[in-house]
N, C-alpha and C positions, 0 to 999 in steps of 0.2 A: 165690782167683781174682778177687775183686772188689776194686779199689783202694780205699784208705781214703777218698779224696776223694768216693767215690760213696755213702758210708754215708747221708748226709742225704737224698740223692735217693731211695735205695732205701727208706728209712723212710717218706718221703712217699708213694711209689707203692704201698707195701704197704697203707697206710691208705686211699688214694683209688682203688685199682684192684682188687687181688685181694680184699681184705677187703670191699670195697664190693659185691661180687657177692652176698654174704649179708647185708650190713649197709649201711644208707643212710648218706650223709654229708651234712653241712650246715654252713652258717654261720647263726647265730641271733642277730640284734641284739636288745638290750633294748628298743629302739624304732626305728621306721623313719621316723616323721614328727615333726619338732620345730618349734616355732613360731619359733625364732630361732637365730642362730649362737651360738658359744661355749658350747654345751651339750655334755655328756658322754654317751656311750653305752658300754656294755660288750657284747662279742660272745663267744658260745660257739662252739666248733668241735669237732665230734665225729662219731663213727660209732656207730650203734645199731640195734637191731631195730625200735624204735617211733619214729615221727616226733617229734623234739625231746625224746626221753627218753634220758638218759645211762646206758647199760647195757652198753657194749662197750669202745670204745677212743677215745682222743683223736684228733682230726685234727691232724696236724703243721702248723705254721705256715710251713714252708719254702715259698717262692714266694708268700707273702702280699703283696698290694699294695692300697693304698687311694688312689684317685684322686679329687680334688676336681672341682667343676664346671668350673673353669678349666683342667683338665688337669694340674695340679700334683700331685706325689706327697706324701701325708701320712704321717708316721711314726706307726704305732700305738704305744701306750704300755702298759707293764706286761704284756708278753707272758709267758705261763706255760703250761706243759704238765703236767697232772696225770695221774692214772691213768685217768680216764674222759673228760676233756675238756681242750681248750686254751682259753685266754681271752686277750683283749686289750681295752684301753680305747682310746677314740678321742674326741678333742676336735674338734668341728665348728667350726673357726675361721673358715670362709668360708661364705657363703650358697650354696644350691643343692644339687644331688644328688651324693652320694658313691657311688662304685662300690667295693665290697669284694670282692676276688677272691683265690682260691687257684688257680693254674694250674700244670699239669705237662705236659711233652711229652718223652717219652723212648722209646728202643727197649727192649723187654723180650724176654726169651728164657726158655724152660723146656725142660729135657731130663733124661734119666736117664744116670747114670754109675755103673757097677758096682752097679746096682740102687738107687742113691740119687738122689732128685730134686734137681735143681739149678735155681737161678733167678739171673737177672742183669738189671740195669737200668743203662742208661747212654746215651751219645750215639752217633750213627751212626758217628763216626770210631773208636769204641772196639770196635765189634762184632767186627771181624776178629781182634783180639788176645784178646778175652775170651770169645768164644763159639765152640766147635768147629764146623767146617764140616760134619763128619759126627758125629752123635751119635744115640743111641736116643731116639725120640719127640721130636725137636727141633722146637720151634715158636718162631718169631721174629715179633714184631709191633711196631707203633708204638702207644703209648698216649697219647692226648691228652685231657685232662680240664680242665674249668673249673667252679669252684664259686663262686657269687656271691650277694650280697645288695646291696640299694640302700637308702640312707638320705638323707633330704632335710631340710635346715635352711632354713626359710622357704619360698620359692617353688620348685617343682620346675623343673629345667632339663633340657635335651636330653641324651640318652644316645647317644653315637656308637658305632658298631661297632668292635670290635677288629680284625676282618678275618682272624683266624686260628682254625682249628678250628671246632667247633660252638659257636654262641652264640645268644643271644636278643636281638632288637632290639625294644624296646617301641614299640608304636603307641599303646596306652594306657599312660600313665606308671605304673611299678610302685609309686609312692608315692601314687597317686590311685585306689585300689581300694576299692569299697564293696559290702557284702552286697546281693545281689539284682541287681546290675548286671553287665554283660558287658564283659570286657576283651579286646582283640585284640593279639596279638603276632606276630612273624615270626621263624622260625628261619633262621639263616644258616650256611653252611658255607664257610669260607675267604672270607667277605665276600659270598657270593652266595646268593640264595634257595635254601633246601633243602626240596624237596618230599618227601612220603612219610615224614617223620620221625615216629616213634612217641613220643608224649608222655604222661606220667602226672602228674596233679595230685592230691595227697592232702592233706586237712585235717590239721592237727596234732592232738596228743592222741589218736592212734590207739590208744594203750594202754588207753584208757577206753571203747572202742567194741567191739561184737561184730563189726562189719563195717569193712573198710578204707575204704570209701566213695571209692575211687579214681575219678577222672574220666579216662577214656582218650580221647585225641585223636590225630589225624594231620594234619600240616601239608599244606596244599593245594599247587597248582602254583606258587604264589608264595611258598611257605614260611609262609603265614599260618595261624593258628588262633585260636579264641576260647574263652574260659572264662567261664561264668556262675557267679559265686560264690554258693554256697548259703547261707552264713552268715559272720559275722565270725570272725576268728581268723588264726592263722599257717597258711600253706600251703607245701607242699614240691613242687617241680616237677623232674621228671627227664626228660631226652631223650637218646636214643642213636642213633648212626649208625655206618656202617662202609663203607670203600672200600679201594682198593688204591693210593692216592696217598701212598705212604710216603716217608720221607726217607732210606731205606736200601734198597739192592737185596736185602739179606739178609732184610728183613721182607716177609712175604707179604700183610699187611693192615694197615690203620690203623683202630684202634678209638677212636671219639670219644664223649665223654659230656659232658653239660651238666647242672648242678644249680643251682637257685636257690630262695631263700626269699622269700615275699611275705607282707605283712601286709594283711589285708582288714579295713577298719573298718566299724562299724555305720553305718546310714543316719542 
């Protein structure tokens, strides 16, 4: 029922949508702040039970983009997907802040056919041909997800909004974070301030703690929220939203998710 050309998209969404309900997803750079250009970093991409611990599945690199400070696209090097993680290398050839992102936007459907569970992922134009109009326990929704990390070579530069889906607009630069200080961000939905978004910030290395130590926040009327970093280390941020502004009349809701990784440095 699913065309061959959708296999890559389906694999991506399975890792970043369905599996992510039980397992977190992330991009993890080896470093986020470098003193000069022409330095190399390596990046891990995975889904797992514990923050930044590889114990479940790799995050597929379909939809991966790297954008330099001047807006140009940078080609990742040495892309590889193993059993527990995907990896790629990146040479920072230009000064400024780089945006690393894996984004997905597709229509998803789930139903039962002769007692068997069926799933489908694709574009709005394909729904009519691929998803039965009448089926047992039919659910159709739009799934929009963005997974990000930010890396700076030299002096930090401005990060501009993408304007699509749920995203974070830094007020405090994401590569200028220090333990004990407070950072302020703004959540946007389709380029506009998103109020009432529930946000969770979790320190890395949760595998080695008895408590998750999650910081739970809600964006205000202007979409803004602040985080006081308790200590240095890597942090995982997750935000979710839902509305009915779908790209297909067959979809009853739009599910949006945003994930980012931040490095907080010692004072």
